C-alpha positions in Angstrom: 45.2 2.8 -14.9 45.7 2.9 -11.8 43.7 1.0 -8.3 43.1 4.2 -7.5 41.5 6.3 -10.1 38.2 7.4 -9.2 36.7 6.3 -12.8 37.9 2.8 -12.2 35.6 0.5 -10.8 36.9 -1.1 -7.2 38.1 -4.1 -7.1 38.7 -4.8 -10.7 42.2 -3.5 -10.5 41.7 -0.3 -12.3 40.9 -3.0 -15.6 36.9 -1.4 -15.8 36.7 1.9 -16.6 34.2 3.4 -16.1 33.0 4.8 -19.3 30.4 6.7 -20.7 28.7 3.1 -22.8 29.4 1.9 -19.6 27.1 4.4 -17.3 24.6 4.0 -20.0 24.5 0.3 -20.4 25.0 -0.8 -16.5 23.5 2.7 -14.6 20.6 3.6 -16.7 17.9 1.1 -15.3 19.3 2.2 -11.6 18.7 6.1 -12.2 15.3 5.4 -14.1 14.2 3.2 -11.2 15.1 5.6 -8.4 13.4 8.2 -10.1 10.0 6.6 -11.3 9.7 5.8 -7.6 10.4 9.3 -6.4 8.8 10.9 -8.9 5.4 8.9 -9.6 5.6 8.8 -13.4 7.2 7.5 -16.7 7.7 10.7 -18.6 9.6 12.6 -15.7 11.2 9.4 -15.0 12.7 9.9 -18.6 13.5 13.0 -18.3 15.3 12.8 -15.1 17.4 9.8 -16.7 18.3 11.5 -19.7 19.5 14.4 -17.4 21.2 12.2 -14.8 23.1 10.6 -17.4 24.3 13.4 -19.7 25.0 15.5 -16.1 27.1 12.3 -14.6 28.6 11.3 -18.4 29.8 15.3 -18.8 31.4 15.5 -15.5 32.4 11.6 -14.8 36.5 13.5 -15.4 35.7 15.2 -12.5 34.6 12.4 -10.5 37.1 11.9 -7.6 36.2 9.0 -6.1 35.5 10.7 -2.5 32.5 7.9 -2.1 31.4 5.0 -4.3 30.7 5.6 -8.0 26.8 3.6 -7.0 26.6 6.4 -4.2 27.5 9.3 -6.0 25.3 8.4 -9.0 22.6 8.1 -6.3 23.1 11.5 -4.9 23.0 13.4 -8.2 19.9 11.4 -9.4 17.9 12.5 -6.1 18.7 15.8 -6.5 17.7 16.0 -10.0 14.5 14.1 -9.1 14.0 16.7 -6.3 14.7 19.8 -8.7 12.3 18.1 -11.4 9.5 17.9 -8.9 10.2 21.1 -7.7 10.0 22.7 -11.3 6.5 20.7 -12.1 5.0 21.9 -8.8 1.5 20.8 -9.3 1.5 20.2 -12.9 0.3 16.0 -12.5 1.0 14.1 -16.0 -0.6 10.4 -16.5 1.4 8.7 -19.4 -1.4 6.5 -21.3 0.0 3.7 -23.9 -1.2 3.6 -26.7 -3.2 -0.1 -27.5 -2.0 -0.5 -30.6 1.5 -0.8 -29.1 0.1 -4.3 -27.9 -0.1 -5.6 -31.3 2.2 -7.0 -33.7 2.1 -5.8 -37.0 0.1 -8.2 -38.4 -2.8 -7.5 -36.1 -2.3 -10.4 -33.3 -1.4 -9.9 -29.9 1.9 -11.1 -28.6 1.9 -14.3 -27.2 2.1 -14.6 -23.4 5.4 -16.2 -21.7 3.9 -18.8 -19.7 7.1 -19.6 -17.4 4.7 -18.5 -14.8 1.7 -19.8 -14.6 -1.0 -17.4 -15.5 -2.6 -16.9 -12.6 0.4 -16.2 -10.7 1.3 -13.7 -13.1 -1.6 -11.6 -12.3 -1.4 -11.7 -8.8 2.1 -10.5 -9.0 1.4 -7.7 -11.1 -1.4 -6.6 -8.9 1.0 -7.0 -6.1 3.5 -5.0 -7.3 0.5 -2.7 -9.0 -0.4 -2.0 -5.0 2.7 -1.8 -4.0 3.7 0.9 -6.6 0.7 2.7 -6.2 0.6 3.1 -2.3 4.3 4.6 -2.4 3.1 7.0 -5.2 0.5 7.8 -2.7 2.6 8.9 -0.5 3.6 12.6 0.8 6.4 13.7 -1.1 8.1 13.9 2.2 8.1 10.4 3.4 8.1 9.0 -0.6 11.5 9.9 -1.0 12.9 9.1 2.3 10.7 5.4 1.8 12.2 5.2 -1.5 15.6 5.4 -0.7 15.5 3.3 2.7 13.6 0.4 2.0 13.0 0.3 -2.1 16.9 1.2 -2.3 18.3 0.1 0.6 20.4 3.0 1.4 21.7 3.8 5.4 20.1 6.5 7.1 22.8 8.8 6.9 23.5 8.6 3.8 19.9 9.4 3.0 19.9 12.7 5.7 23.0 13.4 3.4 21.4 13.7 0.2 18.3 15.2 1.5 20.1 17.9 3.8 18.1 16.4 7.2 19.5 14.9 10.4 19.4 11.5 11.1 16.4 11.7 13.5 14.2 13.1 11.1 14.9 10.1 8.8 14.0 7.9 11.2 10.9 10.0 12.1 10.2 10.1 8.5 11.0 6.3 7.6 8.7 5.4 10.6 5.5 7.7 9.5 6.0 6.1 5.7 5.9 2.8 7.2 3.0 3.2 9.1 1.5 5.2 6.0 2.2 2.0 3.5 0.9 -0.4 6.2 -2.7 1.0 6.6 -3.1 1.0 2.6 -1.7 -2.1 2.3 -3.4 -3.6 4.8 -7.1 -4.2 3.4 -5.5 -5.9 0.4 -3.7 -8.3 2.8 -5.9 -9.6 5.3 -6.9 -13.1 5.7 -10.1 -14.1 5.1 -11.6 -16.7 7.3 
Protein backbone atom coordinates (compact mmCIF):
# COMPACT_ATOMS: atom_id res chain seq x y z
CA UNK A 1 0.00 0.00 0.00
CA UNK A 2 1.39 3.44 -0.73
CA UNK A 3 1.46 6.46 1.58
CA UNK A 4 -1.32 8.20 -0.32
CA UNK A 5 -3.74 5.33 0.10
CA UNK A 6 -6.68 6.81 2.05
CA UNK A 7 -7.23 3.53 3.89
CA UNK A 8 -3.77 3.68 5.45
CA UNK A 9 -2.97 5.61 8.57
CA UNK A 10 -0.95 8.76 7.91
CA UNK A 11 2.55 8.75 9.25
CA UNK A 12 2.87 4.99 9.13
CA UNK A 13 4.01 4.63 5.56
CA UNK A 14 0.86 2.80 4.57
CA UNK A 15 1.76 -0.15 6.78
CA UNK A 16 -1.25 0.26 9.06
CA UNK A 17 -4.17 -0.26 6.70
CA UNK A 18 -7.69 0.36 7.94
CA UNK A 19 -9.28 -3.06 8.01
CA UNK A 20 -12.72 -3.87 9.41
CA UNK A 21 -11.07 -5.51 12.44
CA UNK A 22 -8.93 -2.45 13.07
CA UNK A 23 -11.89 -0.10 12.71
CA UNK A 24 -13.88 -2.09 15.29
CA UNK A 25 -10.94 -2.46 17.68
CA UNK A 26 -9.58 1.09 17.50
CA UNK A 27 -12.67 3.21 16.91
CA UNK A 28 -15.70 1.48 18.50
CA UNK A 29 -15.14 3.03 21.97
CA UNK A 30 -14.74 6.51 20.46
CA UNK A 31 -17.94 6.13 18.40
CA UNK A 32 -19.87 4.78 21.40
CA UNK A 33 -18.72 7.58 23.75
CA UNK A 34 -19.67 10.31 21.29
CA UNK A 35 -23.07 8.71 20.60
CA UNK A 36 -23.68 8.18 24.34
CA UNK A 37 -23.04 11.80 25.13
CA UNK A 38 -25.15 13.08 22.27
CA UNK A 39 -28.10 10.75 22.87
CA UNK A 40 -28.07 10.44 26.65
CA UNK A 41 -28.68 6.70 26.96
CA UNK A 42 -26.81 3.45 26.53
CA UNK A 43 -29.33 1.61 24.35
CA UNK A 44 -29.47 4.30 21.66
CA UNK A 45 -25.69 4.75 21.80
CA UNK A 46 -25.20 1.02 21.25
CA UNK A 47 -27.60 1.07 18.29
CA UNK A 48 -25.86 4.07 16.74
CA UNK A 49 -22.42 2.53 17.34
CA UNK A 50 -23.48 -0.66 15.61
CA UNK A 51 -25.02 1.25 12.69
CA UNK A 52 -21.99 3.52 12.29
CA UNK A 53 -19.44 0.72 12.42
CA UNK A 54 -21.38 -1.39 9.93
CA UNK A 55 -21.81 1.61 7.62
CA UNK A 56 -18.12 2.53 7.88
CA UNK A 57 -16.95 -1.03 7.24
CA UNK A 58 -19.24 -1.35 4.23
CA UNK A 59 -18.04 1.96 2.82
CA UNK A 60 -14.39 1.72 3.86
CA UNK A 61 -13.32 1.28 0.25
CA UNK A 62 -15.10 4.55 -0.69
CA UNK A 63 -13.21 6.62 1.92
CA UNK A 64 -11.31 9.13 -0.24
CA UNK A 65 -9.00 10.51 2.41
CA UNK A 66 -10.05 14.14 1.89
CA UNK A 67 -10.02 14.44 5.67
CA UNK A 68 -8.41 12.38 8.41
CA UNK A 69 -10.21 9.09 9.09
CA UNK A 70 -11.16 10.06 12.70
CA UNK A 71 -12.65 13.32 11.40
CA UNK A 72 -14.67 11.45 8.79
CA UNK A 73 -15.77 8.95 11.45
CA UNK A 74 -16.86 11.80 13.75
CA UNK A 75 -19.03 13.19 10.97
CA UNK A 76 -20.64 9.81 10.29
CA UNK A 77 -21.26 9.33 14.03
CA UNK A 78 -22.78 12.79 14.51
CA UNK A 79 -25.08 12.29 11.52
CA UNK A 80 -26.16 8.85 12.77
CA UNK A 81 -26.83 10.20 16.28
CA UNK A 82 -28.89 13.07 14.90
CA UNK A 83 -30.83 10.66 12.67
CA UNK A 84 -31.46 8.38 15.66
CA UNK A 85 -32.69 11.32 17.71
CA UNK A 86 -35.09 12.38 14.96
CA UNK A 87 -36.33 8.80 14.62
CA UNK A 88 -37.01 8.28 18.29
CA UNK A 89 -38.59 11.76 18.55
CA UNK A 90 -40.05 11.87 22.06
CA UNK A 91 -39.28 8.30 23.13
CA UNK A 92 -37.39 8.37 26.37
CA UNK A 93 -35.86 5.05 27.26
CA UNK A 94 -33.83 4.29 30.36
CA UNK A 95 -31.69 1.20 30.75
CA UNK A 96 -32.01 -0.45 34.15
CA UNK A 97 -29.22 -2.87 34.91
CA UNK A 98 -30.12 -6.18 36.43
CA UNK A 99 -28.70 -6.27 39.99
CA UNK A 100 -27.76 -9.89 39.47
CA UNK A 101 -25.12 -8.79 36.95
CA UNK A 102 -23.06 -7.57 39.89
CA UNK A 103 -22.71 -10.98 41.46
CA UNK A 104 -20.37 -13.80 40.57
CA UNK A 105 -21.71 -17.25 39.84
CA UNK A 106 -21.02 -18.30 43.45
CA UNK A 107 -23.32 -15.54 44.71
CA UNK A 108 -20.69 -13.12 46.03
CA UNK A 109 -20.24 -9.56 44.91
CA UNK A 110 -17.25 -8.71 42.74
CA UNK A 111 -14.37 -7.66 45.00
CA UNK A 112 -13.47 -3.99 44.57
CA UNK A 113 -10.14 -2.91 43.12
CA UNK A 114 -8.37 -0.81 45.75
CA UNK A 115 -5.75 0.91 43.59
CA UNK A 116 -7.53 4.17 44.48
CA UNK A 117 -8.83 4.97 47.93
CA UNK A 118 -12.52 4.03 48.14
CA UNK A 119 -13.63 7.53 49.17
CA UNK A 120 -11.74 9.09 46.23
CA UNK A 121 -13.24 6.56 43.82
CA UNK A 122 -16.71 7.38 45.18
CA UNK A 123 -16.10 11.13 44.77
CA UNK A 124 -14.76 10.60 41.24
CA UNK A 125 -17.81 8.53 40.30
CA UNK A 126 -20.14 11.10 41.83
CA UNK A 127 -18.41 13.97 40.01
CA UNK A 128 -18.46 12.07 36.72
CA UNK A 129 -22.16 11.30 37.20
CA UNK A 130 -22.97 14.94 38.03
CA UNK A 131 -21.23 16.10 34.85
CA UNK A 132 -22.82 13.41 32.66
CA UNK A 133 -26.25 14.24 34.11
CA UNK A 134 -25.72 17.96 33.47
CA UNK A 135 -24.69 17.19 29.86
CA UNK A 136 -27.74 14.96 29.39
CA UNK A 137 -30.03 17.71 30.68
CA UNK A 138 -28.78 20.31 28.21
CA UNK A 139 -31.30 21.09 25.46
CA UNK A 140 -30.32 19.14 22.35
CA UNK A 141 -29.26 22.19 20.34
CA UNK A 142 -26.71 23.06 23.03
CA UNK A 143 -25.76 19.47 23.97
CA UNK A 144 -24.58 18.61 20.46
CA UNK A 145 -22.28 21.62 20.27
CA UNK A 146 -21.03 21.20 23.84
CA UNK A 147 -20.19 17.52 23.39
CA UNK A 148 -18.42 18.08 20.09
CA UNK A 149 -16.45 21.13 21.31
CA UNK A 150 -15.71 20.58 24.99
CA UNK A 151 -15.84 16.80 25.29
CA UNK A 152 -14.53 15.71 21.89
CA UNK A 153 -12.29 18.76 21.41
CA UNK A 154 -13.31 19.52 17.83
CA UNK A 155 -12.72 23.01 16.37
CA UNK A 156 -15.74 25.27 15.85
CA UNK A 157 -15.36 25.26 12.06
CA UNK A 158 -15.52 21.46 11.94
CA UNK A 159 -18.58 21.42 14.22
CA UNK A 160 -20.24 24.02 12.01
CA UNK A 161 -19.68 21.80 8.96
CA UNK A 162 -21.01 18.70 10.77
CA UNK A 163 -24.16 20.40 12.02
CA UNK A 164 -24.76 22.62 9.00
CA UNK A 165 -24.50 25.84 11.01
CA UNK A 166 -22.37 28.98 10.83
CA UNK A 167 -19.33 29.37 13.08
CA UNK A 168 -20.97 32.32 14.93
CA UNK A 169 -24.02 30.12 15.64
CA UNK A 170 -21.70 27.43 17.03
CA UNK A 171 -19.94 29.97 19.25
CA UNK A 172 -23.24 31.31 20.52
CA UNK A 173 -24.64 27.85 21.29
CA UNK A 174 -21.38 26.78 22.92
CA UNK A 175 -21.40 29.86 25.15
CA UNK A 176 -25.00 29.19 26.19
CA UNK A 177 -24.21 25.52 26.80
CA UNK A 178 -21.26 26.44 29.03
CA UNK A 179 -23.43 28.87 31.00
CA UNK A 180 -26.08 26.17 31.47
CA UNK A 181 -23.40 23.69 32.58
CA UNK A 182 -21.99 26.24 35.02
CA UNK A 183 -25.44 26.88 36.48
CA UNK A 184 -26.19 23.16 36.76
CA UNK A 185 -22.87 22.27 38.40
CA UNK A 186 -22.25 25.33 40.60
CA UNK A 187 -24.41 24.16 43.53
CA UNK A 188 -22.37 20.95 43.74
CA UNK A 189 -18.95 22.59 43.68
CA UNK A 190 -19.37 25.71 45.81
CA UNK A 191 -16.99 25.93 48.74
CA UNK A 192 -18.47 25.60 52.19
CA UNK A 193 -17.04 28.20 54.55
